[in-house]
C-alpha positions, 0 to 999 in steps of 0.5 A, a space after each residue: 726761178 719759183 719752186 716746182 711746186 709754185 702755180 707760177 714761173 717768176 719772170 722778172 723782178 719788177 719792184 720791192 719794198 719793205 715787205 712785198 716782192 712784186 714779180 711779172 709772171 707765168 701762170 704754169 697751168 695756162 701760161 697766162 702773164 700775171 704779176 705776182 705781189 708776194 710777202 718778203 720771205 723773212 717777214 712770213 713768221 712775223 704774224 700781224 705784218 701777214 694778217 695786213 698782206 692777206 686782208 689785203 688780198 682778200 678785200 681787193 679780190 672783193 672789187 670786180 670792176 673793169 675800172 680796178 685792177 683785179 686781184 684774180 686769187 691769192 694763196 700761200 707757197 710751199 714755205 708758208 709765205 703768202 703771194 696774190 696774183 694780179 691781172 696784167 695791164 701794161 700801159 702808164 700810170 696817169 701822172 706820167 701821161 699828164 707830166 709829158 702829154 697832158 690830156 686834152 678836156 674830154 679825155 681827162 672828165 673821161 678819165 676822172 669818170 672812169 676812175 669815180 665808176 672804179 670808185 664807187 665799185 670798191 666803196 660799195 665793196 662787200 665781203 663773201 658774206 655779204 657785208 659791206 667793207 666799206 672801203 676806202 682807198 685813201 690813196 687815190 691820185 695819178 700816180 695810182 690810175 693806170 691807163 692801159 694801151 687800149 684807152 681802159 683807165 684803172 684804179 691801182 693798189 688798195 694796200 693802204 685801204 681802210 676797211 672799217 672796224 679791220 683789224 688790218 688797219 694801218 697804225 696809228 701815227 702814220 700818215 698815208 697816202 700823198 700829201 697834195 691829194 689829202 683830205 683835212 680828216 686824213 691829216 688830222 688823223 680822224 675818221 675817214 669815209 668815201 668822202 675822203 677818197 672824193 677830195 682827191 678825185 676833185 685835186 686831180 680833176 683841177 690839175 688835169 683841166 687847169 694843167 696847174 698844181 691844186 697847192 700853187 708850189 707850196 712846200 709839204 709843211 706848209 700844205 700840212 698846216 694849211 690841211 689842218 686849218 682847213 685852208 684850202 687854194 680857191 677854185 678859181 675862173 681858169 675853171 668854167 662855172 658848171 666844172 667849178 662847182 663840181 670840184 669846188 664840192 668835191 674838195 669842201 673842207 668837211 666830209 659833209 659838203 662834199 658829194 655823198 658818193 663817188 656815183 654822184 660826183 660821176 653824174 654831176 661830171 656828166 652834166 658839167 661836160 654836156 655833150 657825152 661821146 660813146 665810151 667806145 669813142 673815148 677809150 679809142 680816143 685815149 688809146 690813139 693820144 698814147 700811141 702818139 706821144 708814148 709810141 715807141 715806149 708802147 711798142 717796147 713794151 709790146 716787144 720785150 713784155 717786160 717792166 722797165 724800171 721806173 724813172 726820176 720824176 719827171 722834169 719840170 715843164 713849163 705852164 703853157 702845154 704848147 711848150 711841154 715836152 716829151 721825157 727823154 728818161 721815160 722808159 717802158 710803161 708801167 703794169 699796174 702803174 708805178 713800181 711804188 705803187 704796186 708795193 701796197 703795204 710797203 712804201 705807201 706813205 708819205 714819202 721821206 726825203 732824200 738824205 745822204 748816206 747811211 749809218 755806216 757810209 762816210 758822207 760826201 764833201 758835197 754833203 757836208 758842204 750843205 751845212 751852215 752859212 752862218 761862219 761864211 769863211 768856212 772852207 770845203 768839207 768844214 762847218 760853223 762849230 758850237 763856238 762860231 769857228 770853223 771846224 771839219 765837218 767830216 771824220 771816218 766812222 762818221 756819218 753826216 745826215 742832212 736834209 738834201 739840197 742847201 738849206 736855207 738857214 744854220 741846221 740845228 745840229 744832234 749826234 748820236 753814238 752806237 755801234 756800227 762795226 763790231 759784233 753789236 752792230 746789226 742786233 742793236 747799233 744799226 737798228 738804233 741809229 738808223 732811229 735817230 735819222 728816221 725821226 731826223 727825216 720826219 721833223 724836216 719832211 713834214 714840219 720844214 725844221 725847228 722853229 727857231 727866233 723870228 718866225 725862223 725853221 731850222 732844219 735839223 742835222 744829224 751825225 750818225 757816228 761808231 762808238 766802237 774800237 779805239 777811236 770812240 773818245 775822238 769820234 766823241 770829241 769829234 761831237 762835241 764840237 758840233 752838236 748840242 744834243 747827242 743820243 746813244 751809248 750802250 750801258 757801260 763804265 766808257 759811256 759813263 766816262 764819255 759823258 762825265 769827261 768829254 760830252 757834260 764839260 763841253 755844254 752838250 745834252 747827253 740822252 743815254 740808256 745808262 741809269 742816271 745815278 752813277 754819272 751823276 754821282 760822280 759830278 761836282 757838286 751844283 753842276 747843271 743837270 744835262 744827262 737824262 735817260 732814254 728810258 727808264 733806270 734797268 732797275 725798273 725792270 726789277 720788280 718785273 723780273 721778280 714777279 715772273 720769278 715768284 708767279 711764274 718760274 717757282 711754281 713751275 719748278 715746284 710742279 716737277 717731281 720729286 722738286 726739292 723743299 728749297 729752291 735756289 735762285 742765282 742771280 746774274 748780274 754785271 760788276 759795275 754800278 748799275 748792276 749792283 743797283 739792279 742785282 739790290 732791287 730785284 733781291 728786295 722784290 724777293 725778300 718775301 718769298 718763303 722756300 727759295 734760296 736767292 744768291 748773287 754773282 757778279 760778272 766783272 764790268 761786263 758779262 758780254 762776250 766782248 768784255 773783259 773779266 775771263 776769270 769772274 766768268 769762269 768763276 761764275 761759271 764754275 759755281 754754277 756747275 758745283 751746285 746748279 740752280 733751278 732759275 736763273 736770273 740774267 741781269 746782263 746781255 752777252 749770258 747765253 754764250 758766255 755762261 749759259 751754253 757751257 752750263 748747259 752743256 756740262 748738265 746732264 739729265 732729262 730737261 724736267 731737271 735742268 735750271 729755268 732761264 729769265 733774261 732782262 732782255 730777250 734771248 738774242 745771242 749768236 747761238 741760241 737759235 741753233 741751240 733751240 733747234 738742235 732741242 726744241 723742248 729748251 724754249 719752254 726753259 727760256 723767258 724774258 722780260 722787254 717793253 710791251 711790242 704791241 704797245 702803239 707807240 712801239 708798233 707804230 716806230 716798227 711801221 715807220 722804221 719799215 717804211 723808212 728803210 726797207 727792212 724791218 725789225 722783229 718787235 722783240 729787237 726793236 728800239 724806239 728810244 732815239 728815235 722818241 729821243 731826238 723828237 723829245 731833243 727836237 721839242 725842247 729847241 723849239 721850246 728854247 727858240 735859239 737858232 743854235 741852242 746849247 746843251 744847257 738851253 735844251 736841258 732848261 726847257 724839259 720841265 717847261 714842256 711837261 703838261 698838267 695831270 690828266 692831259 691826253 697821251 700822246 705818240 711822236 711822229 708824223 701825224 703830230 709833229 707839225 702841230 707838237 713844235 708849234 705848240 712848245 715854240 709858243 709856250 704850249 706843253 705835250 704830253 708824251 706819257 704815251 711814248 715806249 721812251 722817254 726822258 726820265 722826267 722826275 729829276 728827284 728819284 730819277 724814275 719814270 713809269 714803265 710797262 714790262 711783259 714777259 717774252 717767251 721763246 717761239 720756235 716756227 718749225 716751218 721757217 727754222 726761225 727763234 723768235 720771242 711772243 709775249 704774255 702778260 705778267 699776271 699769277 697762275 699764267 701757265 709756262 711757255 709752251 
C-alpha cells in the first residue's frame, strides 16, 4: 500500500521496468479504479530521468480523445517521486486478438480508422499555452492498441514519443520502436514526423487484412538492412485494388510519398471500405467478437478486476484463418495494453534478445552445447577451443553468454574478466561485465553477428569470468584457451602479470583499463603488440587534476581567513609503475604555481582496503596527522576509508580550517555517504575528476544499460569502456574476415579501421552497428573519436585524447543520497556549493 497521504491506494503491481512501476490503484477520494505509473524511487534524484518522466505525463495529458488512453493527472508523492494517473480500461491488445482470433476485414478496418482518429488527435495536440507539440508516437503497433471490453479502441503509451525541440527526446543512438513496424527514417536516425506513424499503420493494415506478415518472416537484421536501403516488400494481389492503394501510399519509403496526415489516411480508408456502418454497430460487433473468442478471459477480468501477468508470445498459427486456434496460455486481458507497453520510457526500445545467465550465474550445460559445431566429436559441456581441440565450456566463476537458440555457425568468442564477487563486485565489477554483455547482445540482435569469410555471419559469444579470489589465474587460463580477445581488469600489478604470463603468450588480444607502458616495458623486444587500453591512461587526468587544484582549490584556500602564505599540497599515490607515472605528471603540472609546496606520499602497491601494505598506509597517515595539508590529491581508489576518514577523525577546528580533497575518481567508497550525512557542510571540501557524464556516448550507454538490465547506473559510476570495447573488437573481427580470428589478427587490423582526418565522429550502438560492421568488412573505416572509451590508437605515444570535468559532491536532503554533479573546469569557477 502507498503512504497514507498518497491520493491512491495501490492494489496490485502490474509491471515494472528500469524506470517505472505501474500499479492498479483505487483513488482515495472517490474509490475510482485507475492505473498509476510511478518513477522508481531510486531514480527520482536523477534529474534527467525525472524530467523525461514528467514530460511524458505532461505531453500525454495534452491528448484528450476517446481513442487515446488518457493521463488524468500527475504529481509527486511526499518523497518527491513523480507519478501519473491513467484511465483504467480493461481489455485485450490488438496483437493478442490478431494472434488468436483475427478480426473480419470490416472490423479490422474500423479498428484502423479508430487508431488513425486517435493519432490525428495526438499529432495535432497543443500544450497549455496553445503551442503545437508536433507529437509523434514512434511505436504504433498492435501491441500498443487496446481493444476494450465494450469495443472501444485506444492508442496506448506515448512513453517514447518524440516532441519536436523537446528536452525530453530520447538519447542519441537508441532505435526506438518495434522493427517490423518501423519506417526507414527511424532506422536511419533521420528526423521523424507524423508520417512515420502512418507507415506503421500501413503495415498493420496489410497484416490485419491478409493475415500474413508484412516482412514475410525475415529476421530483424535483414529487415534493418532493407529499411536502410529503402527496399520494402511489395503489396501483392492478396490486397484488393482500393485498399492496396491506401497501403502502398502509407508505406512509401519516403515520408513525402505518404499521406500528409492521419485524417487524410482515415478518409482514404473510408472510401476504400465502401458502405460504412454506424460506429455504434462496429463497436458492438467488436465487443461481440471478443466475447465469442475471449469470453472466459473477459469474465475473469470482471470477476477479479486485476491484471494478470502477460504470458509468453502467442504460439505459431497456421496461415489459413480457419485453422487458427485459441492460445491456451492466454490469461486475463490487459489494462492499458500489455504490461510492457505501459512502462513507457522504461522498456520500449528494440527488445534485446534472450541470453543465458547473468554475470554472476553459472551457465547451464544446455547453454554450453549451443556453442560451436566445428569440432563434431566434442561432448556435452564442451566447445571447440582456439587450437581446434575440444575444451570444456564451463568453469566455476564463468558464465557463457550466447544467443538463445542453436547458432547456425561457429561463434567468435570474447572474454571479460571483472570482479563479480568480493568488495568490488557491486560498484565496479557487475556493471562492467554487464556492459560487455550488453554489447554482445546488440551485435547479435541488430547485425546478426560478425561478417566473416564467404559472406557468412558468425554469432558473437562472451565468457564473463570473475577475477576475484585465488582462482583468478585459473579463470584467466580458461579464457586463454577459448577466446580471441579479452577485456577487463582492475589497475593492479596482478592484472599486468596475468596479461604478460597468460594472455599475451597465448596470442589473445588484451584490452584493459591499465596503462599499457609498464606492461609493454616487460615484454621481450619485437613482441607483437596485442595490449591496448580501453581508455586513455590514468596519467591523462594529471593535467585536469592539476588545473582543478590550481584554479579552484588553491584560490579557495587562499580566500580563507588567516590563510598561510605557503600552501601545502600532498599527493597520495600507489607505489606501482602507474602510480609513480601519474604522480610525476601531476607534479610537473604544478611546477609553475608559486607559493605552493607539493609533496607526494607512496602508499605501497595498492591503497585500496583489500590490498596489503598497511605499513605504508600507517606511515602516510602519520605524516598527514603531524602536518595537516591544505589540499590532498588522491591518485588511488579506496582512499577514504583507509586514509581520509581516520585523518578527519583526528583533526580539530572548524570546517574552514580543514583540507580540501581532490580524487582521481568519484568519492563512492563505503562510509563516504554516512560521513557527509553526519555533516552536510563537509561535501563542499570533496572534489573529483571524471569523464563528462553529459557526453553523448556516455548518456547513450547509461540509457541502454538501464533498458537492457532493468536497473539504473548513476552517471558518476557508469563505465562504458567494456561496452565500447566489445564493439571495437567486433569491428576488428569483421575487418579480419576470419571465422576464428586470432588475437594477432585482430591487433593487425586496428590501424585499418582508422579513418582519414576530418571524418565524421561516430558512436557505437544498435543504430549503426549493421552499417559499420559491413563497412569495415568491406575495407572501410569508422571514426570512433566520439566514443568515450576506445583503444589507444597511437602505438608510439600510447596516448589518446581525453575530456575531463570536475565533480562536486552533492547531497539530496529529501532522499539522503550522496552523488556527484558535474561542473566545467575553468579559471574562476566557484567552489562546490
